One Martini backbone bead per residue (centre of mass of N, CA, C, O) as a GRO file, in nm:
protein
  203
    1UNK     BB    1  -1.238  -3.252  -4.964
    2UNK     BB    2  -1.267  -2.960  -4.869
    3UNK     BB    3  -0.994  -2.941  -4.724
    4UNK     BB    4  -0.815  -3.012  -4.960
    5UNK     BB    5  -0.906  -2.789  -5.152
    6UNK     BB    6  -0.848  -2.548  -4.973
    7UNK     BB    7  -0.539  -2.593  -4.961
    8UNK     BB    8  -0.476  -2.596  -5.260
    9UNK     BB    9  -0.601  -2.325  -5.341
   10UNK     BB   10  -0.416  -2.160  -5.142
   11UNK     BB   11  -0.142  -2.259  -5.273
   12UNK     BB   12  -0.224  -2.272  -5.611
   13UNK     BB   13  -0.489  -2.211  -5.691
   14UNK     BB   14  -0.715  -2.271  -5.929
   15UNK     BB   15  -0.530  -2.335  -6.186
   16UNK     BB   16  -0.327  -2.526  -5.989
   17UNK     BB   17  -0.593  -2.707  -5.964
   18UNK     BB   18  -0.727  -3.020  -5.952
   19UNK     BB   19  -0.933  -3.285  -5.917
   20UNK     BB   20  -0.706  -3.491  -5.886
   21UNK     BB   21  -0.568  -3.350  -5.652
   22UNK     BB   22  -0.809  -3.380  -5.459
   23UNK     BB   23  -0.824  -3.680  -5.460
   24UNK     BB   24  -0.540  -3.745  -5.356
   25UNK     BB   25  -0.558  -3.566  -5.089
   26UNK     BB   26  -0.840  -3.744  -5.003
   27UNK     BB   27  -0.838  -4.043  -5.078
   28UNK     BB   28  -0.990  -4.038  -5.361
   29UNK     BB   29  -1.190  -4.072  -5.623
   30UNK     BB   30  -1.261  -3.876  -5.892
   31UNK     BB   31  -1.560  -3.973  -5.905
   32UNK     BB   32  -1.635  -3.877  -5.628
   33UNK     BB   33  -1.583  -3.578  -5.659
   34UNK     BB   34  -1.773  -3.537  -5.910
   35UNK     BB   35  -2.025  -3.633  -5.773
   36UNK     BB   36  -2.040  -3.415  -5.545
   37UNK     BB   37  -1.930  -3.139  -5.739
   38UNK     BB   38  -1.865  -3.195  -6.049
   39UNK     BB   39  -1.697  -2.910  -6.063
   40UNK     BB   40  -1.455  -2.695  -5.994
   41UNK     BB   41  -1.630  -2.447  -5.971
   42UNK     BB   42  -1.820  -2.575  -5.746
   43UNK     BB   43  -1.604  -2.647  -5.544
   44UNK     BB   44  -1.499  -2.360  -5.503
   45UNK     BB   45  -1.767  -2.242  -5.408
   46UNK     BB   46  -1.794  -2.429  -5.156
   47UNK     BB   47  -1.535  -2.345  -5.011
   48UNK     BB   48  -1.616  -2.044  -4.969
   49UNK     BB   49  -1.900  -2.091  -4.836
   50UNK     BB   50  -1.850  -2.246  -4.574
   51UNK     BB   51  -1.698  -1.998  -4.420
   52UNK     BB   52  -1.868  -1.756  -4.488
   53UNK     BB   53  -2.117  -1.828  -4.308
   54UNK     BB   54  -1.967  -1.803  -4.046
   55UNK     BB   55  -1.879  -1.509  -4.083
   56UNK     BB   56  -2.162  -1.384  -4.112
   57UNK     BB   57  -2.257  -1.468  -3.829
   58UNK     BB   58  -2.045  -1.318  -3.659
   59UNK     BB   59  -2.104  -1.032  -3.775
   60UNK     BB   60  -2.395  -1.017  -3.694
   61UNK     BB   61  -2.352  -1.053  -3.393
   62UNK     BB   62  -2.177  -0.796  -3.361
   63UNK     BB   63  -2.399  -0.605  -3.454
   64UNK     BB   64  -2.622  -0.677  -3.244
   65UNK     BB   65  -2.445  -0.606  -2.997
   66UNK     BB   66  -2.410  -0.308  -3.070
   67UNK     BB   67  -2.707  -0.231  -3.068
   68UNK     BB   68  -2.756  -0.301  -2.767
   69UNK     BB   69  -2.538  -0.088  -2.662
   70UNK     BB   70  -2.678   0.116  -2.902
   71UNK     BB   71  -3.009   0.200  -2.919
   72UNK     BB   72  -2.906   0.504  -2.966
   73UNK     BB   73  -2.811   0.577  -3.243
   74UNK     BB   74  -2.513   0.546  -3.362
   75UNK     BB   75  -2.255   0.350  -3.420
   76UNK     BB   76  -1.953   0.296  -3.345
   77UNK     BB   77  -1.675   0.264  -3.526
   78UNK     BB   78  -1.524   0.052  -3.357
   79UNK     BB   79  -1.750  -0.161  -3.364
   80UNK     BB   80  -1.751  -0.196  -3.675
   81UNK     BB   81  -1.453  -0.275  -3.719
   82UNK     BB   82  -1.454  -0.515  -3.517
   83UNK     BB   83  -1.699  -0.673  -3.633
   84UNK     BB   84  -1.555  -0.735  -3.906
   85UNK     BB   85  -1.245  -0.805  -3.850
   86UNK     BB   86  -1.212  -1.001  -3.609
   87UNK     BB   87  -1.333  -1.274  -3.710
   88UNK     BB   88  -1.107  -1.321  -3.911
   89UNK     BB   89  -0.859  -1.296  -3.733
   90UNK     BB   90  -0.947  -1.523  -3.523
   91UNK     BB   91  -0.953  -1.758  -3.724
   92UNK     BB   92  -0.664  -1.734  -3.828
   93UNK     BB   93  -0.531  -1.762  -3.540
   94UNK     BB   94  -0.746  -2.004  -3.387
   95UNK     BB   95  -0.880  -2.218  -3.624
   96UNK     BB   96  -0.657  -2.342  -3.773
   97UNK     BB   97  -0.558  -2.469  -4.075
   98UNK     BB   98  -0.826  -2.426  -4.225
   99UNK     BB   99  -0.844  -2.117  -4.174
  100UNK     BB  100  -0.568  -2.040  -4.278
  101UNK     BB  101  -0.616  -2.121  -4.561
  102UNK     BB  102  -0.868  -1.961  -4.616
  103UNK     BB  103  -0.745  -1.684  -4.563
  104UNK     BB  104  -0.546  -1.701  -4.802
  105UNK     BB  105  -0.766  -1.740  -5.023
  106UNK     BB  106  -0.916  -1.468  -4.974
  107UNK     BB  107  -0.670  -1.286  -5.022
  108UNK     BB  108  -0.635  -1.374  -5.311
  109UNK     BB  109  -0.933  -1.298  -5.417
  110UNK     BB  110  -0.940  -0.989  -5.326
  111UNK     BB  111  -0.685  -0.937  -5.547
  112UNK     BB  112  -0.889  -1.041  -5.781
  113UNK     BB  113  -1.100  -0.980  -6.052
  114UNK     BB  114  -1.170  -1.278  -6.119
  115UNK     BB  115  -1.322  -1.307  -5.804
  116UNK     BB  116  -1.546  -1.091  -5.744
  117UNK     BB  117  -1.812  -1.263  -5.766
  118UNK     BB  118  -1.758  -1.466  -5.531
  119UNK     BB  119  -1.730  -1.255  -5.309
  120UNK     BB  120  -1.996  -1.119  -5.351
  121UNK     BB  121  -2.186  -1.367  -5.304
  122UNK     BB  122  -2.062  -1.428  -4.990
  123UNK     BB  123  -2.020  -1.099  -4.868
  124UNK     BB  124  -2.222  -0.850  -4.942
  125UNK     BB  125  -2.468  -0.863  -4.752
  126UNK     BB  126  -2.307  -0.791  -4.488
  127UNK     BB  127  -2.147  -0.547  -4.590
  128UNK     BB  128  -2.395  -0.365  -4.636
  129UNK     BB  129  -2.483  -0.342  -4.345
  130UNK     BB  130  -2.223  -0.192  -4.255
  131UNK     BB  131  -2.242   0.046  -4.445
  132UNK     BB  132  -2.501   0.158  -4.324
  133UNK     BB  133  -2.371   0.213  -4.044
  134UNK     BB  134  -2.146   0.404  -4.146
  135UNK     BB  135  -2.336   0.619  -4.256
  136UNK     BB  136  -2.469   0.686  -3.978
  137UNK     BB  137  -2.192   0.758  -3.837
  138UNK     BB  138  -2.128   0.946  -4.119
  139UNK     BB  139  -2.307   1.197  -4.219
  140UNK     BB  140  -2.045   1.394  -4.338
  141UNK     BB  141  -2.009   1.154  -4.537
  142UNK     BB  142  -1.992   1.033  -4.825
  143UNK     BB  143  -2.095   0.757  -4.983
  144UNK     BB  144  -1.838   0.707  -5.138
  145UNK     BB  145  -1.635   0.728  -4.895
  146UNK     BB  146  -1.749   0.494  -4.736
  147UNK     BB  147  -1.688   0.279  -4.961
  148UNK     BB  148  -1.382   0.325  -4.959
  149UNK     BB  149  -1.330   0.273  -4.660
  150UNK     BB  150  -1.422  -0.016  -4.657
  151UNK     BB  151  -1.216  -0.115  -4.865
  152UNK     BB  152  -0.964  -0.040  -4.701
  153UNK     BB  153  -1.031  -0.223  -4.466
  154UNK     BB  154  -1.024  -0.492  -4.626
  155UNK     BB  155  -0.741  -0.464  -4.732
  156UNK     BB  156  -0.596  -0.464  -4.451
  157UNK     BB  157  -0.702  -0.734  -4.358
  158UNK     BB  158  -0.592  -0.922  -4.588
  159UNK     BB  159  -0.291  -0.829  -4.549
  160UNK     BB  160  -0.271  -0.945  -4.266
  161UNK     BB  161  -0.352  -1.245  -4.330
  162UNK     BB  162  -0.132  -1.303  -4.556
  163UNK     BB  163   0.154  -1.263  -4.457
  164UNK     BB  164   0.399  -1.128  -4.658
  165UNK     BB  165   0.665  -0.992  -4.508
  166UNK     BB  166   0.700  -0.673  -4.516
  167UNK     BB  167   0.781  -0.593  -4.224
  168UNK     BB  168   1.030  -0.767  -4.212
  169UNK     BB  169   1.179  -0.634  -4.451
  170UNK     BB  170   1.176  -0.335  -4.368
  171UNK     BB  171   1.296  -0.409  -4.059
  172UNK     BB  172   1.508  -0.632  -4.074
  173UNK     BB  173   1.354  -0.829  -3.847
  174UNK     BB  174   1.241  -0.653  -3.594
  175UNK     BB  175   0.965  -0.707  -3.720
  176UNK     BB  176   0.619  -0.858  -3.695
  177UNK     BB  177   0.307  -1.003  -3.847
  178UNK     BB  178   0.236  -1.296  -3.712
  179UNK     BB  179   0.091  -1.143  -3.476
  180UNK     BB  180  -0.235  -1.082  -3.508
  181UNK     BB  181  -0.314  -0.946  -3.241
  182UNK     BB  182  -0.101  -0.732  -3.229
  183UNK     BB  183  -0.175  -0.596  -3.498
  184UNK     BB  184  -0.475  -0.544  -3.454
  185UNK     BB  185  -0.434  -0.330  -3.216
  186UNK     BB  186  -0.334  -0.128  -3.457
  187UNK     BB  187  -0.545  -0.130  -3.673
  188UNK     BB  188  -0.803  -0.014  -3.545
  189UNK     BB  189  -0.717   0.282  -3.490
  190UNK     BB  190  -0.641   0.335  -3.778
  191UNK     BB  191  -0.929   0.293  -3.902
  192UNK     BB  192  -1.090   0.485  -3.726
  193UNK     BB  193  -0.937   0.742  -3.809
  194UNK     BB  194  -0.986   0.711  -4.114
  195UNK     BB  195  -1.296   0.753  -4.098
  196UNK     BB  196  -1.288   1.031  -3.961
  197UNK     BB  197  -1.116   1.175  -4.186
  198UNK     BB  198  -1.346   1.198  -4.403
  199UNK     BB  199  -1.481   1.459  -4.317
  200UNK     BB  200  -1.237   1.643  -4.465
  201UNK     BB  201  -1.322   1.571  -4.734
  202UNK     BB  202  -1.360   1.843  -4.958
  203UNK     BB  203  -1.290   2.113  -4.778
   0.00000   0.00000   0.00000
């Protein structure tokens, strides 16, 4: 049922999906769906939570590994960017259809103020740990600019995952953004340079 709901929410959005749709897609009676999840809001929350917990674990693992590599002093910006962005890109690229649907769903949610609370609920705890490390790594950058930089990074990440076809349109088909690993290799140095450039803001 969660798999079916995930794909339907990713394709049709929250308002375009009904509990009956979920029941039909999962070959279950609607009474069974409501028995397990109660309301559509609770079902939606559970869909977001299920893979967000996996993402949180992988990002914390990456942060712990970076701390082991750099026990003294601040963590490298590149390690922080890769630690936060790569788990999401890798799951979207290699995790199968379920992760692909989930990635599109999160990209949809991340760009909608209507769903800021649910994103905050399931993603902010780990994000704040990364923000702390970015602040340590960028002592000459204001706290405000670090937060903006982190938001820019997340925006670029979800834009990549959403695969909107903008690169294909602008390049009249000469270049593609569908090879996520290929684009990721270009995104990381772009983001790292962006964070470092914040040192000059306000000077």
